[in-house]
C-alpha positions in Angstrom: -0.2 -0.1 0.0 2.7 2.4 0.9 4.8 1.6 -2.1 1.5 2.2 -4.0 0.5 5.4 -2.6 4.5 6.9 -3.4 4.4 5.9 -7.0 1.3 8.0 -7.0 2.5 10.4 -5.5 5.6 10.7 -7.7 3.8 10.4 -10.9 1.9 13.2 -9.5 4.7 15.5 -9.7 5.0 15.2 -13.9 1.6 15.3 -14.8 1.1 18.6 -12.5 4.0 20.2 -14.5 2.4 19.1 -17.6 -0.7 20.8 -17.0 0.8 24.1 -15.7 2.6 24.0 -19.3 -0.6 23.6 -21.1 -2.4 25.7 -18.9 0.7 28.5 -19.4 0.6 27.7 -23.2 -3.3 28.4 -23.7 -3.5 31.3 -21.7 -0.9 33.2 -23.5 -2.2 32.6 -27.2 -5.2 34.4 -25.8 -5.0 37.9 -27.8 -3.6 40.9 -25.6 -1.5 40.6 -22.6 -2.8 40.8 -19.1 -2.1 44.7 -18.9 -3.8 46.0 -22.3 -6.1 43.3 -22.8 -8.2 43.4 -19.6 -10.4 46.0 -18.8 -9.0 46.6 -15.2 -5.9 46.9 -17.0 -6.7 48.8 -20.2 -8.2 51.4 -17.6 -5.2 51.8 -15.7 -2.9 51.9 -18.7 -5.1 54.9 -19.8 -3.8 56.9 -17.4 0.3 55.8 -17.4 3.1 56.8 -19.3 4.7 54.5 -22.0 7.6 54.1 -19.4 5.2 53.5 -16.8 3.3 50.9 -18.6 6.6 48.9 -19.4 7.1 49.0 -15.9 3.6 48.0 -14.8 4.0 45.0 -17.5 7.1 43.7 -15.7 4.5 42.7 -13.2 3.7 39.9 -15.3 7.1 39.1 -16.5 6.0 40.6 -20.0 9.0 41.9 -20.9 11.2 38.3 -20.7 10.8 35.8 -23.6 7.9 33.2 -23.5 10.4 29.7 -23.3 14.2 30.7 -23.8 16.0 34.0 -23.1 18.8 34.4 -25.6 20.6 37.4 -24.0 20.0 37.5 -19.9 22.6 40.1 -18.8 20.8 42.1 -16.2 21.7 45.3 -15.2 24.3 44.9 -18.5 21.4 44.6 -20.8 19.3 47.2 -19.3 21.9 49.6 -20.0 22.6 48.5 -23.6 19.1 48.8 -24.5 19.2 52.3 -23.4 22.4 53.2 -25.3 20.9 52.0 -28.5 18.1 53.9 -27.9 19.8 57.1 -27.3 21.1 57.1 -30.8 17.8 57.3 -32.0 16.5 60.6 -33.8 13.7 63.2 -32.5 11.2 61.8 -29.2 12.5 58.6 -29.2 16.3 59.7 -28.1 14.9 62.2 -26.2 12.3 59.6 -24.4 15.9 57.4 -24.3 17.7 60.3 -22.3 15.0 60.2 -19.9 15.2 56.5 -19.2 18.8 57.0 -18.7 18.5 59.3 -15.8 15.8 57.6 -14.4 17.9 54.6 -13.9 19.2 56.4 -11.3 22.7 55.8 -10.1 22.8 52.1 -10.7 23.6 53.0 -14.1 25.9 55.9 -13.4 29.1 53.4 -13.7 28.0 52.3 -17.3 27.3 56.0 -18.3 31.0 56.7 -17.3 32.4 54.0 -18.7 30.8 54.6 -22.2 31.9 58.4 -22.3 35.5 57.4 -21.4 35.1 54.8 -24.1 33.7 57.3 -26.9 30.3 57.1 -28.5 28.7 59.3 -31.1 28.3 63.1 -30.3 24.4 62.7 -30.3 24.4 59.9 -27.3 27.3 61.6 -25.4 25.3 64.7 -25.6 22.0 63.0 -24.2 24.5 61.0 -21.7 25.8 64.0 -20.2 22.6 65.3 -19.8 21.1 62.2 -18.3 24.2 62.6 -15.8 23.4 66.3 -14.9 19.7 64.9 -13.9 21.0 62.4 -12.1 23.5 64.6 -10.1 20.6 67.1 -9.5 18.7 64.1 -8.3 21.6 63.4 -5.8 23.1 66.4 -4.3 24.9 64.3 -1.1 26.2 62.1 -2.9 29.2 64.2 -3.4 30.4 67.4 -1.8 29.3 70.2 -4.8 32.8 71.6 -4.8 33.4 68.8 -7.8 34.5 71.2 -10.2 33.1 69.2 -13.8 30.3 67.0 -14.7 32.8 64.3 -15.8 35.0 64.8 -12.4 31.8 64.7 -10.4 30.6 61.3 -12.2 34.5 59.7 -12.0 34.8 60.1 -8.4 30.9 59.2 -7.6 31.8 55.9 -9.7 34.4 55.2 -7.3 31.5 55.5 -4.1 29.3 53.2 -6.1 31.9 50.1 -5.7 30.1 47.0 -4.7 32.3 46.5 -1.6 32.0 50.0 -0.1 27.9 50.0 -0.3 28.3 46.3 1.2 30.2 47.7 4.6 27.4 50.8 4.5 24.7 47.8 4.3 26.2 46.0 7.1 26.3 48.8 9.3 22.7 49.3 9.4 20.7 49.3 12.8 23.8 50.4 14.3 25.0 53.8 12.6 22.3 56.0 11.4 25.1 57.6 9.3 25.5 54.6 7.2 21.4 55.1 6.1 21.8 58.9 5.2 24.8 57.4 3.2 23.1 54.3 1.6 20.2 57.0 0.6 22.6 59.4 -1.0 24.0 57.1 -3.3 20.3 56.0 -4.5 19.4 52.8 -6.7 22.8 51.8 -6.8 22.4 50.6 -2.7 19.0 48.6 -3.8 20.8 45.0 -3.9 22.8 45.3 -0.9 19.4 46.7 1.0 17.6 44.5 -0.2 19.8 41.6 0.9 19.5 42.7 4.3 16.2 43.0 4.3 15.3 40.2 2.5 17.8 38.1 4.7 18.0 39.0 7.9 16.0 39.8 10.7 15.8 42.1 13.7 16.4 46.5 13.8 19.0 46.0 10.8 15.9 44.4 8.7 13.4 46.8 10.0 16.3 49.7 8.5 16.7 48.3 5.0 13.0 48.2 5.0 13.0 52.0 5.5 15.8 52.9 3.7 14.5 50.5 0.7 11.1 52.5 1.1 12.9 55.6 0.7 14.9 54.7 -2.6 12.0 52.5 -3.9 9.8 55.9 -3.7 12.3 57.9 -5.7 12.1 55.2 -8.6 8.2 55.2 -8.4 7.9 51.1 -7.6 6.8 51.0 -3.9 5.5 53.1 -0.8 6.6 52.3 2.5 8.8 50.1 4.6 8.2 48.0 7.8 8.9 45.1 8.2 5.9 43.4 8.9 5.2 39.8 7.2 2.9 41.1 4.6 5.3 43.9 4.0 8.4 41.9 3.6 6.4 39.5 1.0 5.7 42.4 -1.0 9.2 43.8 -1.5 9.8 40.4 -2.4 7.4 40.1 -4.6 8.7 43.7 -6.0 12.1 43.1 -5.8 11.7 39.3 -8.4 10.3 41.9 -10.6 13.2 44.4 -10.7 15.7 42.9 -8.9 17.4 41.8 -12.4 17.6 45.3 -13.7 19.9 46.4 -10.8 22.6 44.1 -10.6 24.8 42.3 -13.1 24.4 38.3 -13.7 27.3 36.3 -13.2 28.4 33.6 -15.4 27.1 31.2 -14.0 23.4 32.9 -14.0 23.9 34.0 -17.0 24.1 30.6 -18.2 21.4 29.3 -16.2 19.4 32.7 -17.2 18.5 31.2 -20.9 15.8 28.9 -19.0 15.2 31.1 -15.7 14.8 34.2 -16.8 11.4 33.8 -18.6 7.7 33.9 -18.5 7.1 30.4 -18.0 10.0 30.0 -15.4 9.0 32.8 -13.4 5.7 31.8 -13.6 6.1 27.6 -12.8 8.2 29.4 -9.6 5.6 30.5 -8.7 3.3 28.2 -8.8 5.8 25.9 -7.0 6.4 28.4 -3.8 2.3 29.3 -3.9 2.6 32.8 -4.8 0.6 33.7 -7.8 0.8 37.7 -7.5 -1.9 40.1 -7.2 -5.5 40.0 -9.0 -4.9 42.7 -11.9 -9.1 43.8 -10.7 -8.1 44.9 -7.1 -4.4 44.2 -6.7 -5.3 42.2 -3.7 -3.0 38.7 -3.5 -4.4 36.0 -5.1 -3.4 33.6 -2.9 -5.5 35.3 -0.3 -8.6 35.0 -2.6 -8.1 31.7 -3.2 -7.9 31.4 0.9 -11.4 32.8 0.9 -12.9 31.0 -2.0 -11.9 27.8 -1.6 -13.7 26.5 1.7 -17.1 28.0 -0.1 -16.5 26.0 -3.2 -15.1 22.4 -0.9 -18.0 22.9 1.5 -20.3 22.8 -1.6 -18.3 20.0 -3.4 -18.0 18.0 -0.6 -21.5 17.9 0.5 -22.8 17.3 -2.7 -20.7 14.2 -3.2 -21.6 12.9 0.0 -24.9 13.7 -0.5 -25.0 12.2 -3.7 -22.9 8.6 -3.5 -25.6 8.2 0.0 -28.8 8.3 -2.0 -27.1 6.8 -5.5 -25.5 3.7 -4.0 -28.5 2.3 -2.1 -30.8 3.4 -5.1 -28.8 1.8 -7.4 -28.3 -1.5 -5.7 -32.4 -1.6 -5.0 -32.9 -1.1 -9.3 -30.5 -3.7 -10.0 -32.2 -6.3 -7.4 -35.7 -5.2 -8.5 -34.4 -4.8 -12.2 -37.5 -4.9 -14.5 -40.6 -4.1 -12.2 -42.5 -1.3 -13.1 -41.2 0.4 -10.0 -37.8 0.3 -11.1 -38.6 1.1 -14.8 -40.2 4.4 -13.5 -38.0 4.9 -11.2 -35.1 4.8 -14.1 -37.2 7.3 -16.2 -37.5 9.6 -13.5 -33.8 9.7 -12.7 -32.9 9.8 -17.1 -35.5 13.1 -16.9 -33.7 14.6 -13.6 -30.4 14.1 -15.1 -31.8 16.0 -18.6 -32.4 19.0 -16.3 -29.9 21.7 -16.6 -28.7 22.7 -13.4 -29.4 26.8 -14.0 -32.9 25.8 -14.8 -33.5 24.0 -11.7 -31.6 26.5 -9.5 -34.1 29.2 -10.8 -37.2 26.9 -10.7 -36.0 26.1 -6.7 -35.5 29.9 -5.9 -39.2 30.6 -7.3 -40.6 27.9 -5.4 -38.6 27.7 -2.0 -37.0 31.0 -2.1 -40.1 33.6 -1.2 -40.2 34.9 -5.0 -43.9 33.8 -5.5 -44.6 30.5 -3.5 -42.8 29.4 -0.2 -40.4 31.1 1.8 -38.6 28.4 3.0 -34.9 29.1 2.4 -32.6 32.0 2.3 -31.4 32.2 -1.5 -28.4 34.9 -1.4 -25.2 34.2 0.2 -23.9 32.0 3.0 -25.1 33.9 6.2 -28.4 36.1 6.9 -27.5 39.5 7.5 -26.8 40.3 11.1 -25.7 36.6 11.4 -22.3 36.8 10.3 -20.6 36.5 13.4 -23.0 34.1 15.1 -21.9 31.2 16.9 -22.9 27.4 18.0 -26.6 26.2 17.0 -27.4 29.1 15.5 -24.4 29.7 12.9 -24.7 25.8 11.8 -29.0 26.1 11.5 -28.0 29.2 9.1 -25.7 28.2 7.0 -27.4 24.6 6.5 -30.3 26.8 5.5 -28.5 29.0 3.0 -27.1 25.4 1.5 -29.9 23.5 0.9 -30.8 25.0 -3.0 -27.3 25.1 -4.1 -26.5 21.5 -3.0 -29.6 20.3 -4.3 -28.8 21.6 -7.6 -25.2 20.1 -7.6 -26.6 16.7 -6.1 -29.5 15.9 -8.3 -27.3 15.2 -11.3 -24.7 13.3 -9.6 -27.3 10.6 -7.7 -28.9 10.1 -11.7 -25.4 9.5 -12.9 -24.4 7.1 -10.2 -27.6 5.2 -9.6 -27.4 4.3 -13.0 -23.6 2.8 -13.1 -24.4 1.3 -9.6 -27.2 -0.5 -11.4 -25.2 -1.6 -13.9 -22.7 -3.0 -12.0 -24.4 -4.6 -9.4 -26.6 -6.3 -12.1 -23.2 -7.6 -13.8 -22.1 -8.9 -10.0 -25.6 -10.7 -9.2 -25.0 -12.8 -12.2 -21.4 -14.4 -11.2 -21.3 -17.7 -9.9 -20.6 -17.2 -6.6 -23.6 -14.5 -5.9 -25.5 -18.2 -7.2 -23.9 -20.0 -4.9 -24.6 -17.8 -1.9 -28.3 -18.1 -3.0 -28.0 -21.9 -3.0 -26.2 -22.1 0.5 -29.1 -20.2 2.0 -28.0 -17.2 2.8 -30.7 -14.6 3.4 -31.2 -12.2 0.1 -30.4 -9.2 2.0 -26.7 -10.6 3.0 -26.0 -11.8 -0.6 -26.8 -8.2 -1.3 -25.4 -6.6 0.8 -22.0 -8.3 2.0 -21.3 -10.2 -1.1 -22.3 -8.3 -4.2 -22.4 -4.7 -3.5 -19.0 -4.3 -2.2 -17.7 -5.6 -5.7 -20.4 -3.5 -7.5 -18.7 -0.5 -5.9 -15.7 -0.5 -8.0 -17.1 1.5 -10.8 -18.6 4.1 -8.9 -15.6 4.8 -6.8 -13.8 5.4 -10.3 -16.4 7.8 -10.8 -15.2 9.8 -7.6 -12.0 10.9 -9.3 -14.2 12.2 -12.3 -16.9 13.7 -10.6 -14.9 15.6 -7.7 -13.2 18.1 -10.2 -16.7 18.0 -12.2 -18.7 19.6 -9.4 -15.9 22.2 -8.6 -16.1 23.6 -12.4 -20.1 22.9 -12.3 -20.5 25.0 -9.6 -19.8 28.2 -11.6 -23.2 28.8 -12.6 -24.8 27.5 -8.9 -22.9 30.4 -7.2 -23.4 32.6 -9.7 -26.9 32.3 -9.1 -26.7 31.7 -5.5 -24.3 34.5 -5.1 -21.8 32.6 -3.4 -18.4 33.4 -2.8 -16.4 30.1 -3.8 -14.3 29.3 -6.6 -16.8 29.2 -9.5 -17.9 33.2 -8.6 -13.7 34.2 -8.3 -13.4 32.2 -11.9 -16.8 33.9 -13.3 -15.0 37.4 -12.3 -11.8 36.9 -13.7 -12.7 35.8 -17.1 -14.7 38.9 -17.3 -12.0 41.0 -16.3 -9.3 38.8 -17.5 -8.0 38.8 -14.1 -4.5 36.5 -15.7 -2.9 35.7 -12.1 -6.4 34.3 -10.7 -7.3 33.0 -14.1 -3.7 30.5 -13.5 -3.9 30.1 -10.2 -7.5 28.7 -10.7 -6.4 26.3 -13.7 -3.9 25.0 -11.5 -5.5 24.7 -8.3 -8.0 23.0 -10.5 -5.5 20.2 -11.9 -4.0 19.9 -8.5 -8.1 19.1 -7.5 -8.5 16.8 -10.0 -5.5 14.4 -9.5 -6.3 14.3 -6.0 -9.6 13.5 -6.8 -7.8 10.4 -8.7 -5.3 9.4 -6.1 -8.5 9.2 -3.7 -10.4 6.9 -5.9 -7.2 4.3 -6.6 -6.9 4.4 -2.7 -10.7 3.9 -2.1 -10.4 1.2 -4.9 -7.9 -0.3 -3.2 -9.8 -0.3 0.1 -13.1 -2.2 -1.3 -11.2 -4.5 -3.7 -8.5 -6.7 -2.0 -7.8 -8.5 -5.5 -6.2 -5.3 -6.4 -2.7 -6.0 -6.2 -1.3 -2.4 -4.5 2.3 -3.7 -3.6 4.4 -5.5 -6.7 4.8 -9.4 -5.5 8.6 -9.9 -5.2 
């Protein structure tokens, strides 16, 4: 049993990886992108400049290739792209000048080295303008007595050496002057400050978060700077998006970057760490939204499956024992009609009949709790929740009852024709004993296999039901994400649904083994 379970768990890993690849490919085949292609993103994009829009797209790693990155160079790649744009004529070149200045001190060594090597007249003029803007933004980096822009840049370059920045960062938490000196060095200090913020705790991390907050505000990226868990996670997410443009890649990082610096690798990293980013619609963490919606859907799904099997298994067995009788044929016809009834139509019908919209006012039809009873406890809470669940669970259950009972009937009829069942009857055992002890356990196998397929179907099929009854579950979350093209939520829901499918199949296999001892779970020696 243990070896079988281990094999199944190991097989889940490549299966889930393949599903993630398919999900990623399908979503990226859709036209548009997560920013300009969604209503929320398009509305946001209208209020952003081209550079700000490009930075916002970095939230989804859209600046990276899909699967293979041919030139992963970090800060070097960033400065090379800007240098190429600086040589363009007209407005494009002037915009590149603004981008060169917006890099701040992290690009200053590259600009001074470029001027020393010698470049075209237009590029040199624009680089000097960018250096002038950087100097005006950082008046405390060096004394104002530096005679010329070139000399200031050369001396500032020496102040931005990595060893010097690491010495200042090591004094965070013990020397307040180190904070001022790091702030004076601007964006060049971000890599060492972020390494302190994300890699340590205590006073040093708290001071690093304050410094990083001011430096990030300078770049227009992120505000605030406390070292509580939520803010540290926000910093980690932000640095995962922009960190590669603030440091040079080592040779090993460049080698691995061909695969790791891609949209797919970044997304798989989020999947493996269960960090799916933030929703485009409202900016909330996707995991937080999933954590709120998943319990509601699981409650509906598990309640529906439990009731369906509780009713369908004995009902199918009874139909098999009474096969050919008028009552069995009438019941089979009724189940067929019930299965053909669309869930949304049944939901609207139940709302009309029992929701107080014209007939009986027995059950609430909105949400999971009555207004005013959200914080109730004990029996009051239980009764209120059960009353809200009656109608949606009924809509999710009746179709499953019809299907499972028919499968159970067919499996039971096959078993009742077996020789060992006839032998049990010939031995004089009571009919109920023959059916319940000898026939039913063996007839459960096909029905148990259905569990692995029915579990994800209930989760996905609850979209319509949750919308009609306004239940804050995965269905309503998925529908809202599809309407707004909220890519992070859609991808997270797809991965979660795939995981639920695999778990359902695993549970079905284990239940099959528990019911039928003929199923060999261990390999023979």
